[in-house]
N, C-alpha and C positions, 0 to 999 in steps of 0.2 A: 848160683845157677842163673845163667843168662839164657832165657828161652826166647825163641824167635819162631814166628809162624809164617808160612808161605803157602800160596796157592800155586800148584804146579799143574796148569791145565793140559800140558802135553802128556802128562801121566794120569790125568784125571784124579788128582788127589790133593788134599791139604797135607802139609807136613809141619812137624814140630821139630825144632833143633835145639839142642842144649849145647851151648858154647860151640856153635857151628858144626856139631855132630848130629846127624839124623837120629832122632829118638823115637819117632812114630809117624804113622800115616793114617789118613782117613780117606778111603776111596769114594769116588762119587761118579754119577752119570747125570748129565744135564740133558733134559728133553723139554723143549719149549720153555715154559715158565716154572718147571719143576726140577728140583735137584734130588736125586735119590742117593742117600748116604748108605753105601753098601757094605763097608767093612772098616773097622778101626783096629789098629794094631800098634802096640807099644813094643819096641825092640826089647829083648830080655834084659839087657844091661840097664834099662831105664824103668823097668817095671816097679810098681808100688809107690810111685812118686806123685801120682795125680796128674800125670801128663796127658793121659787119654781124655780125661774130663776137660782139661784146658783146650785140647785140640778140638773136641766136639763142640765146645762152647764157641771157639773161633769159627768153626764151620757153620754153626747156626747163625752167628752174627754176620758172617759173609753172605749167607742166604738172605737174611733180612736186608742187608745193605744193597743187594742186587735184586730185591723184590722177587725172590724165588720161593715157591712153596716147597716144603720139605717132605720127602717120603722116607721115613726112617726104617729102612730095611735092616740095617745093622742093629743088632740087639742092644749094643751099648748106646748108640745114638737114641734109640727108643727109650732106654732107661733114663737118660739125662732129660729128655722131654717129659717123661712120665713123672719124674721127681721134681720138675720145675714147670708145671703147667702154666703158671702165671707169667712166666718169662718166654716160653717157647711153644705152647700149644697152638697159638695163632698162626704159626708157620706151617702147620700140617693142615692140608685142605680138609674142610669139614666132611667131604664125601669119602675121605680115606681114613678118618679117625677110628671108626668102628672096626675096621680090618686090623688095626694095631691095638685094639682094646684100650683106646684112649677115650676120655670123656668128650662129649660133643661140645661142651663149653667148660671154661675154668672158673 
């Protein structure tokens, strides 16, 4: 399995490809210095392979690389952050954490 990640700003989404076939997307909206992750979807033929987690991890790392704060509207993005606060909680602005039931610090 050769996976590849792409940012598709024209469609406002991150994409994951498996052998050059689109396998999933993570939609986003950028406003100022914040990126809202709004929806993550793995296409049915690729479900159950951990691609959604890889895609959200890519999205979070892209946010970090571009110094963007993350608003995890997508429940799956929120889950990845919640399960890995040491790695990703710092990306969520402190003033937004309580609204997502995230701890104030990790």
